[in-house]
N, C-alpha and C positions, 0 to 999 in steps of 0.2 A: 495638870489638866490632862495630860495624855497618858497618864499611868496605866489606864485600862486598856490602851492601844495595842493591838496584836499586829505585828508585822509579818511578812514573809511573802510567800507566793500564792495568789489566789487565781481563780479562774470563773467563767462562765461557760456552760456547755453550748454545743452547736443549737441553733434555733433560738436561743434566748434573745431578748431584747438587750443588746450588749450596753449600749450608753445608758438606757433607763436602769438597767440592773446595777451599773457602775454608781449611779446618783442614788438610787434607793440605798445601796449598801453603805455609801458614805454619809448620807443623811442619818441612816439608823445608828451609825458610830457616832454622829454628833448629837445624839439625844442626850438632853440634860446638860449641854455645854453652853457657853454664852454664844450670842450671835457671831461676835467677831472671830470665834475659833475656827468656822469655816472658812474665813476671809485669810486665815493664816496657812490653810492647805495649799499645797502646789500640785497641779496635775500636768504630767507630760502626757501627750497623746501622739498616735502614730501619724496623724494627718490633720489638716485645716478642717476636712469635712467632719471629723469625728469631735473635734472641738466645737464646731456649730452646733452639731447634734446634742452634745453635752449641754450646751447654753439652752438649746430649746426645751430640754427636759427640765432644766433649773427654772426655766421660765414658766414652764408649765405647772411644776410644783409650787412656784410662788403665786400663781394665778389661783390656786386653790386652797394654798395655806398660809399666804401672806408673804410679805417681802422677806428676802434672805440677801445676806452679802455671799457673793460669789467667790469661789477660790481662784487662785492665779492659775491661768491654763495656758500652756505653750507646746510647740511641737518638739518632737526629739531632734528635728533637723534644725532647731534654733539652738542646739546646745553650745555651737561654736561662735555665736555671734558675740558672745560677751568676752571673747579674747581680744587683747589688743592687737593693733595691726590691721592693715587693710586686707580684705578678703579679695582674691583675684576672681575676675569674670571667667565662667566657665568656656565662653566663646572664645576669649583671648588664649586660653589654653590649649583649646582645639586648634586654633590657627597656627600656634607655636609648634604643636605636635605636627601639624600638617606639614610645615617646612621640613622636618625631619623624614616624615613618610615620603614626600615628594622626592627627595634625594634618594631615599632607599628604592623607590619604584623605578627610578632612572638607572640605578646600578643592577637591580634584581627585578625585571619585569614579572617573574613568576610569583611574587608576593602579592597575595589578596586578588589572585586573577579574577577578573569580572567585576571588581569593585574600583571606584574611583578614590583618588587620594583625599577628598574631603570625607567620603564614607569610612575609608580607613582611619583617618584621624580621628573621626567621632568614636569608632569602636576602641582604638588606642586609647582616647581619653577615659572612656568608661571603664577599661581594664585598669589604669592607673588609679582612678578613683576607687574601684573595687579593693586593689591592694592596699590603698590607704585605710579603708574603713575597716578591713581585716587585719590591720597591722603587719602588712608584708613589706618590709623595705626591700632596698636594692639586693642586698645580701641574700634574700630568699630565693633569688634566681639562681644562685650558685648551688642551691639543692638539687637542681635538676641535672641528672646525668645524661648529657646531650647525646653520648654514644648509643644510647638505647632509643633513640628517635630518629625519624627519617630526615634526610638532608634539608628538606624545606622548613622543619620544625627547628633545626639546628640553626638556620640562618635568621629565622624570625627571632629565636632566643637571643642570638648575638646581638640583634638590633635592640631587644627589649632592654638588654642590659645597659646599653648605651642611653635609651631614653630614660630609664629609671634613675640612672646618675643624674640626669638633667632635671628629671620632674620629681623625684620621691627624696631628695636630700635638702631641698629648700626648706626654709621654715613654712610652718603651716599655713600657707595663705589660701589653699583649695578649701571649699566648704567640707568635703569629706574628711581632709586632714585635720581640719580645725575641730570638727565634731569628735573625731577620734581622740585627739590631743585633749579636749576638754573632758570626755567621758573617762580617759585614764587619770587625768589630774583629779578629778572629783573622787573617783574610786580610792586612788592613793591616799587622799587626805581623810575620807571617812574611815579607811582600813587603819590608819593612824592615830584615829581619834580627833582629827582636827576639823574645824568647820563642819561639824556634825549638825545636821538640821535640827531644830527645836519644835518643829512642827510636821506633821505628816507630809511625805511625798508618795504620790501615787504615780505609777506609771502603767498606761492603760492602752490597750488595743494592738500591741505590737506582738510579733512572733519571733522577733529577734532575728530576723533573716540577715541583717547586715551586722558585721562584726562590732562597730561602734555602739550601735543601739543594744546588742546582745551584752556587751561589757557593762553598759550602763544600767540595764535591767538587772543583772547580777548583782552589781554594787547596791542597787536599791533594795533588792530582796533582803540582803544582809543587814540593813539598817533596821534599829529598833522601831523607828517610826515610819520605815518604808513599807510600801505594798505594791507588788507587781500583779496586775490583773490581766490574765491571759485570755484571748478571744477564743470561741470555739475548741474548748478543751474537752477531750474524749475521757469522761470519767468511767465509762463502760470497759474501756481497753486494759487487759490484765498486764500484771506487772512485768511478766516475761516478755510480753510484746514491747514494752516501754523499754526494756533493757537491749532488746535487739535494735530498736530504733535509735538508741544513743551509739550503737556501732556503725551507723552510717547508712541507713535506708532512706536517701534524700527524697525519693519520690512519694513517700507516704505523707499523708495529710497532717501527721502528728510529729513528722520528723524534727521541725525546727521546735516545737514546744518541749520535746523531750530533753534538749540541751539545757533548757531553762529549769527542769525540776531539780529543785534543792529540797530534798526531804519530802514531805507530803505537800500536795497541792490542795488547797480547800476551796470550797465554794464561796464565792463572795458574798452571794445572797442564796437564800433557799429557792431553788426552781424545781417545779415539778418533774418526776423522771419521765422520760419520753419513750414509748415503745419505738417510735421511728428512730431515735438515737441508737438504741440498742440494735436494730436491724442494720442501719447503715454502718455503724462500727464494726460489726461482724463482717459485712461485705466488703470493707475496705481493708480488711487485714492485709500485712504484707504477703506477697506471693508464697514465699517459702513456709508460711504457716497457714495456707489455706485448708490445711487439713482439718483446722479446727472448725471449719464449717459442719464437718460431720459431726464433730463433738459437741459443738455448741448451738448448732442450727435448731435441733429439736427442743432446745430450752427457751427458744425465742417466742414471744407471744404470738397470737393468731395475726398473721401478716395481712388479712383482710382490713383489720381495725389499724394497724400501723400505717397502712398506705391509703386509708380511705379518702384522705383528702389531697391524693397525688393523682395527677392525670399524665398520661404518656401519649405523645403525638408523634408518629412516625410518617412523615410525608413522602411523596414519591419523589420530589425534588425541590431545591431551596426556595423557590418562589411560593410553592404551595405552603411550605413551612411558615414562610413571611405571612401569607394571607391568612393562615390559621392563627398565628400570634396576634395580627390585626383585629380579627374578629373577637378574640378572647378579651383583648383590651377595649375594644368598643363596647362589649357587653359590660364589663367592669366599669367603665365610665358612667354608662347608663344607670348604673345601680350606685353611683357614688363611691365606689371601692378605689382606694390608692392600688396602684399597679407598679411593681418594678420588673424591669426587663433586664436580665443579666446575660451578657454575652461577650465572648472574647473576639468574635467574628466581626469587625466593624462593617463588613459588607452586608451582613444579615441585619444589622441595625439599620442601616441605609435602606434596605429593602422593605423593613417593616415601616419605617418612616414613610416611605412612598405609598404604602398600602394604607395607612392611616389616613393620608390626605384625601382619600375617597369621602372621608365624613368631615374633613376640615379639622382634624385633630393634629396638633403638633406636639411631638414627643420631647421632653425635656432631656437632652443628652447631658449627662454629668461630664463626660470627656469633652464635650465641645466639638467643634469642627476643625480638623487640622487645617493650619493656617494656609498650607500649600494647596488645599483643595477650595479655598474661598475664592471669590471672585477677584479680589485684589492679588491674592496670592499667585492664582494661575495667570493673572495679566503680567506680573512681575516676572515669572517663570518663561511666559512666552516670549517676552522682550529679551531676556537673556539668552533665550535658546536661538536668537537671531545672529548672535555674534559668532564670527568665525566660519560660516557657512554660507553658501549662496541662498538668496532669498528664494523660496519656491511660491507658487500660487497658493497651495493650501496653507503655507505658514503665514503669508500676508493676510489672506482671508480670515484665517482664525483670528488675528488680532484686530482686523477692521470690523469682525461681527461679534467682538466681545462686548460684554455689556458696559465695560468701563470706558471703552473708546469714544472719543467725541462727546462725552457727557457734560464737558465744560461749555459746550455750545449748543449746536442743534443735532441731537444724534438722528433723528429722523432722516434728515438731509443725508447724513453719513451712510446710513443703511441703504438708501436709494441709489447714491453713487456706487456703493459697494455692489449692490446688485448687478447695475449696469456694466461695471467694470468685469464682475464675474462672467457674465455672458460673453464679453468679449475675450477674456482670457482663455475660457474654457473652448472656445471656437476658433480662435485666430492665435492664442498665445501671445507673447514669449513664454516659455517654460520657466524662465526666471527673470520676472519683471524688475526693472529698475527705474530710476528717477527720469532717464531719457524717455523711456517708454511712456511713463506718466504724463510727461509734459507734452509728448506727441499726441497722445490720445486725448488730452484735455484741449489741446489747440483746436480740435476738430468739432467743438461743441460750443455751448453757450457759456456765459460768463459764471454761473453758478458752478459748472464743472471745473472751469479754468481755476477757480478760487480753491476748490476742494483738492484737485491734483495738484495745484501748486504747494499747498499745506503738505500733502503726502509726499511729493517729492523731496521737499525740503527735508522731511523727517528721513527719507532713504538716503539722501545725500550724507547726513551725519553717520548713517549705518554703514555705507559703502567705504567711508573714510576708514572705520574701524576694521572692516574686513580685509582691508589691504595690509594691515599690520598684523602678520599671522604669528609673531613670536610672543614670549610673555610679557605681560605688562603689570604694574603695580596694581593690587587690587582697588585702591582707591581711585585709580584711572578708570578701571572698568566700571565701578560704581558710579563715577561722575557722568559718563556717557549713558550708563544704564538708566540712571533717574531722570536724566535730561530727555532721554527718548521716551521714557514712560510718561512723563509730564506732558511733552508734546502730543503724543497719541491720545493721552486722556482729555487733554484741553479741546482739541478738535481745531478745525480751521477758524480763526478769530476768537477762540474761547479760552476760558481761564482754568487752568489745572486746579487751582485752590477751589473752585466751584464744581469741580467734577465728582465722580464717584470712586475715585482712588483712594482718597484717605477719609471719607465721610461717614463712614458707620464704624461699628466695632471692629469688624474685620480690616477695614482700611486703617484705622488708628493702630491696631495691632501690628500691620504690615509696615507702617512708618516707623513704629517703634523698633521693630526688628531690623529694618534697614538702618535706622539711625545707630542702633547697637553695633552692626556689622561696620558701619563706617567709622564709629569710635575705635575700634581694634584692628581695622584694617591694615594699619601700618605694621603691625605684628607678623603680617603674612608675607611670604615672599612673592615676587612676580609668578603669574600663572597664565597660562593660555586661556582663549575664550571658552573653550568647552569645559575646563576646569573650574573656570569663574561660573558657568551656567550650573555646574553641578554642585559648586559650593552654595549658591542660592537655593537649589532644590533641597539639599540637605538642612540648611539653616531654617528654612521656613517649615520644613516637616517636622522639626523638633518643638514646634510651638502649637498651641490650640487656641482656638476662639470660642467663648461660650457668651452668646447673647443673653442679657437679663431679661426676665420677664417673657420670654418668647414662647415656652412651652406649655402645655396643659398642667395646671397644677397637682392632678392626680396621676400624671404619667411621667416616668422617669427611666431612661435607659442608662444603666450603670456598668462600669467596668467590674469584672470580677472580683477586684479587691475591695470593692464597696460592700462585699456581702456582710462584714461583720457589723456594719452600721446600718444597712438598709434592708437586710433579710427578713427581719422580723419589725414591721411597724405596728402591729396590733390593729385594731378597728376593723377586722376582717380583710387585711390588705390581702394581695394576691401576688406571688412571685412566680416568675416566668424565668426558666433556665433554658436557654436557646443554643442551637448550634452545637448539641452534644455529640460529636464526631471526633474522631481522631485528626488533629490539624485543624479542627474548630476550636474546642475546649476539651483537652488542652492545645494550645497553640504549638507548632513544631519548633524545636530549639532551633535558634539561629546559629550557623557555624561560626565558629571563634577563629579568626585568621591569625591569631597570634600564639595560642597555646592549645595544644591537644588536652583531652581529658586527662591523660595521665601525669602530664607536666602540671597541670593544675593542681593535682592532688600532692604532688611532690612539693610544690611552693607553699602548699597551706590554704590554699582558695577552696572554697565550696564548689561541689561538681555541678555540672549543667543541670542534673535532674533537681537540683534544688528548686528550680523555676517550676517543674512539674508538682513538686511537693507543696509548693505555696498555692498553685492553681488547685490543686486537690483539696487543701484545707480551705479555700474559698467555696468549692463545690460543697463540702461537707457541711459547712455553716448554712449555705443557701438551701439545702436540700431538705434541711431539718426544719425549714419555717413551716407555720401551721398549714398553709394551703398552697401546694407547689404545682407547676405544670413543666414537664420535661420535653423538650421538642428536638427533634432531629430530621434529617433528610437522608432518604436511603440511598438517593444518588447525587452527584453533583454534576457540573458540565462535563466531566470526562468520564467518569466511571463510578461503579457502586463505593458506598462510603463503608468505613469501620465505626461501629458504635464507639463512643468515648468508652475509656478503659473501665471508668467508674460506673457508667450506667450499664456496660456489659457486666460487670460483676454483681450488680444489683439483680439484673433480670436473671443472670444464671443462679444466683443463690435462690431466688424466688422459684425458679424453675425446679429445683432440686429439693424443695421442702414441701412435697405434698400434704405432710401430717400437720404443717402450720398453714395450710390453704395457700402456699405460695403460687401455684400455677392459678388458682382462682383469682387471687389478688391481680397478679399479672395481667389476666385476662380483663379484669374490671378496669384497671387503669388504661388499657388499650381501648376498650370500649368507650370509656369517657373522653379519651382523645378522638375516637372516630366521629363522635357528634361533632365536634369543631372542624375537623377536617371535611366533613359532609356539607356544613354551612359555608366554608371557604370555597370549596368546589362549586357550590350553587351560585355564589357571588361571581366566580369566574365564568361560570356558564353564561353564555348570551340569553337573555330573556325570550327572544323571538328565535325560532329556527331560521337559519339563512341557507336557502338551498344554494348548491353549487352553481356558478354560472355555465351555461352551455358553451360549446365551442362555437365562436361568431364568426359568421359571414355576412357582414353588414352591406346593405345596398343602399348608396346615398340617394338623396332626391334629385340631384342633378349629374351629370357627367363628372366622373371623379377626376379627370385631368384632361388637359388639352395639348399636353405636350409630355412626352416620356423618352428617356434616353436609352441608348442601346444596352447600357449596363443595367438599367433598372427593370429591363424586359425579364432577366434571370430572376429578380425578386418578384415580379409580377407572376411567374410561373411557380416558383417555389414557396413564397410566403406573400400571398396577395394582400393580407392584411397590412403588412408594413407598408405597402403602397397607399392604402386607405388613410393609414395614421399619418404618413407624410404629406400625402397630396391634399387629403380632404380636411384633416383635422390640424393640417400645419404644425405637426410636432416632429421635431428633429432631435436625436440623442445629442447629448453634450458629452465632450470629452472629459476624461478624468480630471479631478482637481490637481492631481499630481502626474503630469505627462511623463511617459516612460519611453525609451528608445525601443518600441517593439515593432512589429511586423508591419503595421499600418504606416508608421513613420518611415520605415526602411523602405516601403514600396514608393511613397511620395518622392523621397530623396534619390533614389536610382532613376525614377523617372525624369527628374530634373537634370540628372548626369547624362541621361541618354538624349534628351532634348537639346542640351547645350553643346553636346558632341556635333550635332548636326548644325548649328548656328554659329559662324555661316558654314554653309556646306563645304566640306572638305574637297579639293580638287582630285581628278581622276589619278594624278601623279604621286599623291600621297602614298607612303610606304606603310606597312603594317607595324614597323617600329615607330613611326611618327604618330601613328594612330593611338598605340599603346600609351605612349608618353602623353599624348593629349588627353586621352581617356582617364589616366591616373591624376594628372594635373587638374582636371576639371572634377574629378572624384573629391580631391582634397579641398578644393574651392567650396563646393556645395555642402560637404560635411561641415566645414567650418562656418558656414553661414546658418545652416539649419539643424545641426546637431550639437547642442552644447554640453555634451556628456563626453569627456575626455576618453573615457574607457569604450564608450560605444564607437567613437569616432576612429579610435585606434583599430578596434576590431574589424568594423566594416570596411576601413580601408585595406587591412590586410585580406580580407576576403575577396575585395575587387583586385588587388595585385595579384592573387592567386588565379583568377580567370581572365586577366587581361589579354594574354597572349591569345586566347582563343576568341575572346570578344573582338579584338583588333583585326585577325586574320579573317573572321567570318564578315567584319563590316567592310573590310577592303573588297571582298567578292561581291557584296551587295552592291557598294558604289561602282563597281566595274559594270554592273548588270544594268543598273537604272538609277535614278535620281529621286530622292526624297523630296516630294511636292508638297505633301501635306504633313506637318509635324505639330501636333498637339493644338489644332485650329478647329474651332467649334463651328459646327454647320447643323442645319436642321432640313428636313424633306417633308413636305405636307402629306398626308396619307389620303388618297382619293376616296371620297364617301363618307370621310369622317371629319369632324372638326378636331383634327389631331395633327401634331407634328412629331416627327420621330427625329431625336437629336443625337449628335454624336461629338465626340471630340477625340478623333482617332490618335493614338500614339504616333503612327507613322503610315503612309502611304507612298509607296515608290512607283513611279512612272517608268516602265522599263524600256530602254533603248529607243526613247523619243517616240514610242509608238502610242497606240490608244489602248494599250494592255497595262493593268497596274497590278500590284501584289500589295495586300493589306497586312501590317505587322502589328503586334502588340507586345509591350515588354511585361515580363513577369518576374517578381522577385522570389516567389515561390513555385509551387508545382503547377504547370500549366494544366488546363482541362484536357480531358481526353476526347477522342472521337466521338465516343458514346455520350458524354456529357454535353458536347456541343451540339448533338444531334437533338437532345431532349430538353436541356436546360440553359446552357451557356451560348446563347445565340449572339454575343456581341460581335465578333469577327465576321460572321457570316451575314448578319444584318448590315454592318458596315460595307461589305462587298455589294450587297443588294443597293445600298444607297450609292455607291459609285456607279453601278450599272445604271441608275436612273438620274445620274447627273447632279448629285446633292453637293459636290464639292467644285466649286468654280475653278479652281486651280487646275483641275483635270478636264472637267466636262464630263459627258456621258462616255464611259469607257468599260471595255471588258476587264475581267479580273481573271488573272492567271493562277492565283492561289492565296492562301492565307497561313501565316506562320506566327509562332510565339518565339520572342527572344528572351532567353532566360538570364536575367541579370543576378544570378545567384547559381547555386549549385555548381555544375562545371561550365557555366556560360553557353550552353548549347543553344542551338536554333532548331526548333521543332516545326517541321510542316505538317499541317493537317490535311485530312481529306477534304477536298473541295471540288465542285463543279457548278457551272452557271446554272444547270437545273436545281441544284442544292439551294442555291441562292434565292431562285424564283419560289420554290416550294417553301423555304422558310419566311419569305415575305409574306406569302398567302396565309401562312398558319398565323404569322403575327397579325395580320388584318383582322383575321377570324377571331383571334383571342381578344384584341382590343375592343373589337365590335361587341362582344359579348358583355364586356365590362361597361364599356360607355352607353349601351342601349339598356342597362341595367337588367339584364338577363340573369347575371351570375353574381353572387355575393363574393365579397372578398374574404376568402376563407383565412383563418389563422394558420400558420404552419402547415400549408397544404401539402408540401413535397420536400421538406428540407433534407439535406443530404444524409443527415445523421439525427436519430431521435435526440441524441444528447446535444445537437447543436443549439445555441441560444439565439434568440431573436431580440432586436432591440426593443420591442413591443410585448414582451411576454408578460410584463407586469400589467399593461393596458388591457391585453386580452384575458387577463386572469388565468393564464396557462397554469396549471397545477390543480385547478378546480376541474378542469377536464382534461382528458388524455388524448394520445395520438390517434386512438381506436373510436374516439367519438365521432358522431356523425355531425358534420356542420349544421349549424341552425340559420337559415337565412333570416335576417330581420332588416326591415326597411327603417332607415333612421332618417331624422331631421326633416320629416314631413308628415303630413296628416294621413297619408295612405301607408 
């Protein structure tokens, strides 16, 4: 029945509908044979996606020509499944290798710098798998001359020899080893004339990029009833170029196919010749033979016709590129056209998906969503990230606001309580919230808050117990606590974790399976610290994807570049978009190998890293040959100008150099077609209505803006009146950052507390400078311990205080000899005559000198004190406090004269700075203050934004509210009456 069958190596050219061509060629060879003949054929394919597409083509044929019996179809990766014995789980191998890697890193921290043990274990497992598929046993490592390589490569090689003895000498239990063993066994039997198939075997869709697959393809090609069908084969490439590729030009698109050429490669089916393929073939010739451009370029057909269905989009930046692609897809959907987006840059795919959301279009992503970026994946990673480190405000709020948290009960109540707690934490702390804080905060409110804080406090009790165990723990112990915490948080107060969003959708079920798999193999891993466990969870979840069924639009699909052989030619007027065509985008940069250098790989017999570039180039060559193609790139990314993809660069350079083939005109036409889409995208991004920039505001409220103002706020009223308006009238106060830091503001507050405690109780006149110094440092340590939970900051600030303690103590002793500190951090106010206004003050310190009616006003500064000029024009605090003393605002003193004002620097050198002062100066300052306040309270003056900031570059807490940036410092303020009818 098979006497007329012709075996060997066949191919389909780039741009051909590969799966349809395979089916049509096979059915043509089945003509005249009984129906059961097709069922006896076996097809090995490169992927499940290829098999699915082949089935769809067979079904389409059956729908038009009647039922048929399908051939048997299976993946190359399933070759080893028929071998006896149990197959080892990849995760188990990674965990076992992780034990070796952890011991290596403990002994040699320089290995894999910047990578965690789980990440290095993943890369080591991948290397071991590659060695198995390429048939490189432990002995292959002995081929490396260690003396020719750097010391760190020598250490890595010594470790690899140990790992290889453990990993590569076992029976073939790994998938890659079993696939290699099965391929070798079948090839050996067929070569010896045993178990030779009595029906055709087709090996389709593979380029032989892996050693085991390549061995199998070569064995099939030698069978009488075998046929290897290569995808994207360049029939226009001269023999001399094929010969050069066989010598190792790994980055060329046809490099892997060159290894599989045994004799002539024949077309599997007749496909019309393509001018585009001739052009692309010449453009992608290896660099050493690009002189052939000059020789063969003039023989190309007119490039205007070859590129008539090609569009080139060169956007200014990545978002504009994504917007243009989205507009193209939207137009194609409106016309009922299938569209495929090929991109190696996953970030670009996400931007396109976000842009399509404008029209409610959901793109079907063939790669799915990485599990670690799904809601359950992020949630599990956040929980694991809490182990082994203090709980910060931002980490706690990230979990409480997560969409999975408290979904087993009442998520609305959780969000309301979280909002209230966030406001408290950002205004009052603590920087590291714990269960004790939560119970205390909850006890000061209603029963609903008590129940919520009790649930959260119980959860944090579990966490705090784990944080006290800083050493390594078994992975199964980490997992038990991890999952218990996750379930408690997902359940919420009084809720049920099983009813929550943790495991209830496709991503949740995938996350549950991933955690179950890890729990199954966890005993194989050695104990590890909390942070290594968190990295293990990150690595484990990142290696898996989730694809929601029936979620995307049926006409739109985002594909990985390797899908080009099955998805690049769909017929029926389909549109193909090749996106992100920049170096680092497509092709992606090569990941550094922490185990073997390029030269070492060559010595061992492994393929070179450039092989991945060649495979990516082959994907590009197949996709760019589709009937209608759009090529896109962005000229800049977030950091700098980009470099066009090497293949796009070759195409445009060749076109520019062939004026006799209308190359420049063709290139200009491609860019002109792209400019149309760019213009549409820019129009969509442009606001429909012109928005004029906001003027510099100087609002005038309908009623007096304030009835009390502090002496410290007077400076703000002078420099930035709008800040007073926003605070006093609008009631807006800035929130502290989510993650408090030991910055200048906290340091000032802490040092003020130190100075306050130093005088409470008041030291006696007999105290010595040495005793004052000891008391000062003791109080400093106490205050730092209470208010600064950062050990490094505590130590640093304590050291700075120790450095200036002698001077502080000596100056303080002199101050105490001169007078008594009567007012210390005590709040008082003084009515302003003629106005409904009180001036308030909380002086750091006022001393009454020698029991007389004369006072001295002090202020503590942790930074640079104001100069005399700044005090005269802006910083009125001390002078106004002196004026209040003279008017009897402080009952402890009564109406008294003021001898002077000074700044005590609790930083720098610990100096005391006396400033120019006189009673007349105090009276003048008081009078000016009354005039200033009158203007604002009687609504004669607007509260101008950024009126007189010290520096133009200084920021105001309310810049976003005043829309600073739409106006500048040179703009004239615009008075505007607000909040009233007038």
